[in-house]
N, C-alpha and C positions, 0 to 999 in steps of 0.2 A: 535554620539551613534545611537547604532546596536537598529536593530529593533525589537530583545526582550527587553530592557528599554527603547520607549518605552511606553509612554502610550497614549489611542486611546480615546478623547470621540464621544459621538452622536452627528453634531449642527445640528438643524431642518434647512436648505437653502430655501429658496422661490425656486419653480421649472427651473424659471427663470433667476438663478442663480449661478443653481449648479454648469456650468461645465468655468464662473464664478472662482470660488469659484476655483474650481480643478485645473485651469492657480496659482493662486493664491499661492497657498499650493501648484506647481511647480516655482513657481520665491523665494521661500522661499527654497524651498529647492537646487533649482538654485543658490544662495546668496552662501550655506554653499557648494559646492562643492569643489573641488581642478582644478588648470589650463583647463584649455581642450588640448587634446590630437595634435592639431596641434599647437599647443603654444600657444595661444592664453594666453592673458594678465587675464581672469576672469573679478573677480567686478571687482571698482577701489575704493579706501579709505570710498567713499562714502555710496558703496554699490550700485552705476549702476553699470552696464558694460560698455563697450565708445559704443560708436557707426562709424561702421568699415567700408567701400565702402567696396562693390561685384567687386572682381576684375574676370577677364578667369576662374583663375586656382579652385578657390571658390565654381564658381558657378558650374564647368567641377564635383569636386568635390561632389557637392550639390546632382545634375545630379546623381553619380555614386551611392548616399548611396540605399540602398536598406526595409531602415526600412518605414514600409507604412504608414503614416510619411507623412514625405520626397517624400515619388514617390507619393501623392498625388498632394502635393504641386509643382510638377515638372508641377505637368499637370496645374495645377492650372497655371502656368508663360508662355505652351508654350502660356498656351489661352492669358496672357497679353499682353506675347511681340509680337504677330501678332496686333497690336492695340497699341502701347505706347503709354501714352498718354489718354487714352479714362480708363474710368470709369463703371465699370463692378463691377455689384451688386451680392450681397450673390443667391439672387434671382438667379440670367441666369449664376453663375459657377453652384448654384446643379445642375441645371438641366442642364449645358454641363458635367459633372460630371459622369453626370443621381448617383446621390445621395444619401445620407437620410441629411435637417440639421440638424441634435441632430451629427450624425456623419463626417460630415463634422467642427464643430463646436469646437467638440472633437479633430480633426487633425492638427487641427490652433494653437490647445492650444500646442497640445505635437512638433509642430514648431515652440515651442517658446525656451524651455526647449532645441530642437533641437541648435542653435537657441548661447546662449548660453552655453552652455554643450563642444558645439563639436566647434565653430564656435566662441567660446570669447567676442561676440559682443550682442547688444540690439535691433539691426536693421534685419528687412527684408529683403529682394532683392529685395521688394514690398510696395507699404504702400495702406492704410486705412483711409478713410475718413468716421462718421455716419451719414446721409442722409434721409430728407424723400425717404419715398419708394411710388414708383411705382404701387403697389401691394396694392388692399383692404382690404386684412387682415391684413396689416404688417401699424404702425407709420412711422416705421423708417429700418433702415437697413446698415447694410456697405458696405461699396461698392469700392475697388481695385482695384491698374493700379500701371505700371507699364512704369519711364524714358525710357528716347530715349540711353540714355549710355547702362543703363542694362538692356534692352529688346537687345540693340546689340550686351552682351557680353553673355547675355544667350542664342542667336543664337551660338554663336564664342564656347561654350562653347560647344554645344547643335551636332554643326556642327563637331568637336573635338573627341566630347564624345567616 
């Protein structure tokens, strides 16, 4: 369906959920896309994207991608790969990247679309959990980490890149 054929409806959304709604809409749009350009299988029969291990070649391709959202995520991976297994709070990533909180949230939402469309998978090369925050003005926040295998592959991809 072309954009001209679509009808749009304004829906009030609490501001704290706007980026999550954007990510949800991107996921909906992503499930209707063709298989990824690099041969990824796309969504499975149940509509879920498969879990696919990130190879050195996948990570090298990711590092070379010039999309703004991907370049920010490569900087996040650089940080995480320095200390695999350590959890980095969203707040610390915002500070290290010298980036606005909302902008990073948008970048990460966009990255999910990239992972689906270009890599044919659901998993990122890092993981995250929500946990109580150490920040006085936040009850909880996300903490990001990567494991030793992915960190090693990331460093190898960056060295070859």
